[in-house]
C-alpha positions in Angstrom: -22.6 -8.7 6.5 -22.4 -12.5 6.8 -19.4 -14.0 8.4 -17.9 -17.1 6.7 -15.0 -19.3 7.5 -12.1 -19.0 5.1 -12.8 -22.5 3.8 -16.3 -21.4 2.9 -15.3 -18.2 1.0 -16.3 -18.1 -2.6 -13.4 -18.6 -5.0 -14.3 -15.3 -6.7 -14.1 -13.5 -3.4 -10.7 -15.0 -2.7 -9.5 -14.1 -6.2 -10.7 -10.5 -5.7 -8.8 -10.2 -2.4 -5.7 -11.5 -4.0 -6.0 -9.0 -6.8 -6.4 -6.2 -4.2 -3.2 -7.2 -2.5 -1.4 -7.4 -5.9 -2.3 -3.8 -6.4 -0.7 -2.9 -3.1 2.4 -5.1 -3.6 4.1 -2.5 -5.8 6.5 -0.1 -4.0 5.7 2.8 -6.4 2.0 2.5 -5.7 2.6 2.6 -1.9 4.7 5.6 -2.4 1.9 7.3 -4.4 -0.6 6.5 -1.6 1.8 8.0 1.0 2.0 11.2 -1.0 -1.7 11.4 -1.3 -2.3 10.9 2.4 -2.0 14.7 2.9 -4.6 15.4 0.3 -5.4 15.5 -3.5 -2.5 16.1 -5.9 -2.3 16.5 -9.7 0.0 14.3 -11.8 2.8 16.8 -11.9 2.8 17.1 -8.1 2.8 13.3 -7.6 5.6 12.9 -10.2 7.7 15.5 -8.3 7.0 13.9 -4.9 7.7 10.4 -6.1 10.4 10.9 -8.7 8.4 8.6 -11.1 8.3 9.3 -14.8 5.0 10.4 -16.2 4.4 7.1 -18.2 5.2 4.9 -15.2 3.2 7.1 -12.9 0.1 7.1 -15.2 0.2 3.3 -15.3 0.2 3.1 -11.5 -2.5 5.8 -11.1 -4.7 3.9 -13.5 -4.3 0.6 -11.6 -5.0 2.3 -8.2 -8.1 4.1 -9.7 -9.4 0.9 -11.3 -9.0 -0.9 -7.9 -11.2 1.8 -6.3 -8.4 3.0 -4.0 -8.0 6.4 -5.8 -10.5 8.7 -7.4 -9.7 11.1 -10.2 -11.3 14.6 -10.4 -10.7 16.7 -13.5 -10.1 20.4 -12.7 -9.4 22.7 -15.6 -6.5 21.3 -17.6 -5.3 19.0 -14.8 -6.7 15.9 -13.1 -6.4 15.6 -9.3 -6.1 12.2 -7.6 -7.2 11.5 -4.1 -7.7 8.6 -1.8 -11.2 7.2 -2.4 -10.9 4.4 0.3 -9.5 5.8 3.5 -9.6 2.3 5.0 -6.4 1.7 3.0 -4.4 3.5 5.6 -5.7 1.3 8.4 -4.7 -1.7 6.4 -1.2 -0.3 5.7 -0.9 0.7 9.4 -1.8 -2.9 10.5 0.8 -4.4 8.1 3.5 -1.9 9.1 2.9 -2.5 12.8 3.1 -6.2 12.4 6.3 -6.0 10.3 7.8 -3.6 12.9 7.0 -6.1 15.7 8.6 -8.9 13.7 11.8 -6.9 13.0 12.1 -6.0 16.7 11.7 -9.7 17.7 14.4 -10.6 15.2 16.7 -8.0 16.6 16.2 -9.3 20.1 16.8 -12.8 18.9 20.1 -11.7 17.3 21.2 -9.9 20.4 20.6 -13.1 22.3 22.6 -15.1 19.9 25.4 -12.5 19.9 25.5 -12.6 23.7 25.8 -16.4 23.7 28.7 -16.4 21.2 30.6 -13.6 23.0 33.1 -16.1 24.4 34.4 -17.2 21.0 
């Protein structure tokens, strides 16, 4: 794989990356991914685990499948969804770790401010 500087990246590649992050920017979709981390589930199981209505859930499953994040396997009268790209969890873990670090830094900053204003 060729490495390029961000300024050299093709506009189409940048747009594709932005679209990928748009798929992940929806809370319901992240909840679906979390449910599927333990293994394949059918629509009824995902609906029960997430509390999403079937129409809303179907919309999100379609978006995740079209993005290549999920795969859909028909089994009898049901369809089972599973994570097609396990790298998604590494990406989410990186984001969660960074957000946690930032929150801890903010808490420490607030403690420092609170300590400096204790005399008021």
